[in-house]
Structure formats: C-alpha cells, structure tokens
N, C-alpha and C positions, 0 to 999 in steps of 0.2 A: 138642696142636695138631692131630694127625692125626684124633683123635676128633671134634673140633669141625668139621673140614673135611668129615667124612662126614655129620654130622647137619645142619649149617646149610643146605646146598643143598636137602635134602629139605624142611625146614620152609619155606624161602623159596619154593620152587616151588609147594608146596601153598597157602601163604597168598596168594601173588601170583595164582595161578589163581582162587582164590575171590574175590579183589578184582576181577578182570576180570569174573567173573559178577556181582558186586555192582554194578559200573558199568552193565552191561547191564540189570539189574533197575531201577536208578535211572532210566535213560533211558526204560524202558518205563512206569514209574510216572508220569513227567512227561507222556509222550505220551498215555497212556490217559485222563487227566483233561482233555485239550484238547477243545474243542468240535468239532474237525474231525479225525477219524481214519478209517481204513479199516474198522474194526470187527473186524479180525483182529490178534491179538497178533504173529503171525509177520510179517505185512506191515508193521505199525507199527515193528517193530524192525529191519527189513531195511535201510533207508537208513542210519541211524546206525551199524549194525554194519558195513556196507560201507565207510563213512568211516573207522571205527576200523581195519579190516583194511588199507585202502589206506595210511593214514598210518603204520601199524606196519611196513610193508615199506620205508619210506624209508631210505636209507643213514645219514642223520643226522637225528634227531628233536629235536635241541637247540632248534630254533626253537619247538617246542611248549611249552617251559617258560615262555614269555612269557604264555601263557594262564592260568597259575596265578593271577596277580593278577586277571585277569578273572573267574576262578572264585570267588575270595574276594569280589569285588564283587557277583557274581550271588547268592552265598549270603547276603551281608548284605542285599541288596535283597529276597530272598525272605522273610527273617525280618521285614523292615520291613513288607512287604505283609501277612504273617500277623498281626503285631502290630496293624497298622491295622485289619484285619478284625475281630480280637477286640475292640478298643476301639470300633469302629463298632457292633458287636452288643451289647456289654455295658457299655461305659464302664468306670468304676472299681468296678463292683459286685462283681467277684470279689475285690477287695482289701479289702472291708469286713470288719469283725471277724466278723460273723455268718456271712457266706459263707465266709470264710477258715477258720473253725473246722470247717466241714463238708467241706473238701477233704481227700481221702485220697491222699497222695503215696507210700504204701508199696505194694509188690507184694502182691496179694491171694491168691496161690497160689504153689506151688513152681515151676510152669511160668513164671509171670510173673517170679519172682525169678531164675531161670536166664536168661531172656531179657534182663532188666535187666543181669545180670552180664556176659553176652556183649557187649552193646552198649557197656558201660562199658570193657571190656577192648579192644574194637576201637577205640573212640574214642581211647583213650590210644595205641594202636598201637605199643607198645614191645616186647611179647613176641616177635613173629616177626622183628624187625629189629634187636634190640639189638646183636648181634655186628657187623653191617654199620655201624651208627651209630658204634660205638666205633672200628672199624678206619679209618673215613674221617675221624676227628677229628685235628686237628693236635696236640692234647695229650690222648691217650686216657685218661690218669689222671684227668681232670676229668669223666668221663662221669657220675659220681654227682651232682656239683653241678649240671651242666647239666640232667640229667633231673629233679632235684627242682624246679628253677626252672621248666622248661617244663611239667611235669605240674601244678605248683601253679597256674600261669596257666590251664591247660586246666580244672582242677578248679573254680576259681572261675567261669570262663566258663560251664561246663556247668550249674552250680547256678543261676546268675542267669537264663540263657536258658531252660533247660528248665522249671524251676519257675515262672518268671515267665509263660511262655506258657500253661502248664496252669492257673494261677490266673486268668489273664486270661479264658480261655475257659470256666472252670468253671460259670458260671451257665447256659450254653446248649449246651455241647458237651462230650462225653466222648471222650477219645482212646482208640482201640483199635488204633492203628498208629503210623506215624511222624507227626511234626508237620506235614509238608508236605501231609497230607491236609486240613488246615484252610485251606489257601489257596483263595480263591474261584476257581471255574472259569469264570466268565462274563465277568469284567471284562477289559478290554484290558491293564491292567497285569499281571494275573496270567498272562494268555496270553503276554505278552512275557517275563515271568520264566521261565515253563516252557520256552519256546523257547530262551531264552538259556542256561538250565541244561542243557538237552539238548545244545546245541552245545558248551558248555564241557566237559561230561563226555565227549563224543565225541572232542574234540581233545586231551584230556589223558589219556584211557585208554591210548593208545599208550605213554605214559611208564611204564606198568605192564606192558604187553604185551612191550615190547622187552627189559627185563632178564629177564623170565620166559622169553622165547623164547631169549635168549642162553644161559641155563643149560641149557635142553633141547638147544640146538645143540651146546654143549660136551660134553654127555654122549653125543651121537650122533656126535661127531667132525666136525661141520660147521663150516667156517671161514666166518664171517659176511661176510668181505670178498672172498674168492676164489670162494665158492660162493653166488652171488646166488639161484639157483633153489632151493637148499636152504633158505636163509633165508626166502624168500617162502613156501615150502611149509610150514615149521614154524609161522610166525606166522599164516598164513591158517588153517591147521588149528586152531591154538590159539584163535583168535577164533571160528571156526565152532563148535567144541565148547562153548566158554563161552557163546555165544549160545544154543545149543540147550538147555543146562542152565538158563539163565535163564528160558526159557519155562515151565519146570515149577516154579520157585521160588514158594512161596505169597505171599511179600511181602518188601519191603526189610528190615524189622526182623528177620524170621526168618533171612535169610542173614547179616546183620550179627552177630546173636547167635551163629549157628553158627560163623562165622569166629573170633570172640573166644574162645568156649569151646574150640574145637578147638586154637587156638594155645596157650592156657594149659595145656590137658591135655597136649599134646605136650611143651612146654618144661618144665612142672612135674612131670609124672608119668612120662613115657616116656623122655625123653632122659637124666635123671640115672641111673636104673638101667642104661640102655644104656651110658652112659659107664663106669659101674662095671664092668660085665661085660667091656667091651672092654679096659679098663685091666688087669683081673685076667688076662685072656687074654694080653695082651702081656707082662705081668710073668712069667707061667708059661712062655711061650715063651722069654723072655730067660734064665730060670734053666736051662731045658733046653739052650739053646745053650752056656751057660757050662760 
C-alpha cells in the first residue's frame, strides 16, 4: 500500500499535466482554423488560457461538470459536420468495393505504429487512473467487469467512427493528422462548432487543473481552503507553464500519442521493478530490525 501511494501521485501529476497541455493544444487547433484570428499563436491562446486559469482558482468548480454533457454534444455535432462534408464531397464512393480495396488502414512505418499505439492507449485512458478508479468504486472487486464492458463499448465505437470517416474521405482526402482537420473552415456551421468546442474545452479544463493543482499543493504543504493565495499561485503557475509548453507542441496527435506511450511505459516497465526494489528494501530492513 505504501509503495502504491508513492508511485500513484507521480503518475497522476505527470499524466494530468500533459492532459492540461493537450487541452491547450486542442483549443489552439480549433482557433487556428477559424477565418478570424490574430495571426499569432500566443495571442490566439491567451483568452481561453486566461479563462481556464480564472475558473481553476474558484473555491468550488463542481458547477463546471454540467458542461460535460455540452462537450459530448459538441463532439457529436463536430463528427456530424465532418461526416456531412465527406458525404458532400464523395458520396458513397469510398464504400464501393473498388475504392474500399485500395484503402490502407494499417500504419506504414514504425513511427506511425507508435503514434497509433499512443493514441489508442490515451483514448482508453485506463493506465494512469486505474488506481483512482478502483478506489472510488462502491464495489472495487468489480473493477475488471466494469472495465471490460466500458472498454468494449469504446473499442467498437472507435472502429466504427475512425474507419468509417477514413473510408468516407478516401477518394479525395488523405489524413495526416487528427480527423478534425477534415472539418470545413469556411461554413458557418463549422465555425460554430469550432467556437463551441473551444468554449467547452476551456470550461472543462479546470476539472483537470484542480486535481493536479491539489496534488502539488499537498506536496508543498499548502492548505487549499485556508491559503487562498497559495492555491491561486499554484494553479495559475500550472496553467501558465502548460500553455507555454502547448505553443511548442507540433500537433494534437503527437501530444496524445506521447501521453499514451509515456503512461504505459511508466505503469508497465518502470513501476513494477520499482515496486520490487522497494519491497525488497523494506523486507531487508524488517529482517535487520528483528
């Protein structure tokens, strides 16, 4: 138990920090494709980042959880717009037997395979939070069953949506990044979706900043309730650093892939031998004491 308590906060803080960076990159990707921008990445990201930092300093951010439903609706709307654009450009041509046989859905290089693996792991989102998920359950012994059911639904949804969109666009468009790049940039509907997605990400990002900030505050000995200035300083600094890092990230897919591969590497290859060494060390000390 002590070993897990030592390792879990480290993995959680790192993964949550990268998720904050990921949210900033997402907002920037939506803003850059809008017809009206400042022309500067820093200026474009300034307003939503200030909104994230301001909301993250609130004593209680529980009201922001209501925007999760709005986020799902915005995401569904964005995929509907993308599907409509693909159908408008190609019709059902991509699903015809001749066109379908020429579509290659496999990674063409080791770099693409590693990127695919990282995105899949991040999409499942289990590795960095498995301990917290189990501890928050009313019946922790059912973690295996619940994970199999949830991941099964996600697996089927990913196959249908991702492959369906690629096949739909295959006659006229080749994806080299995330699927949101296929969204038209000039239509009013697409502009509305981009603005809505930017707003949703900005108001839901504090739900990630707050737990990450609380972990850092705990390590620094800052009481979130009695020391308001310390809480604000930590969370504003966290948002500022993550926003600065996001400006240098080459793209949304790259950061997502890195988060997934990083978490799997830590949980699968670093923590098990670390656990073993700590347990052996504790056992040796116990024998010496006896």
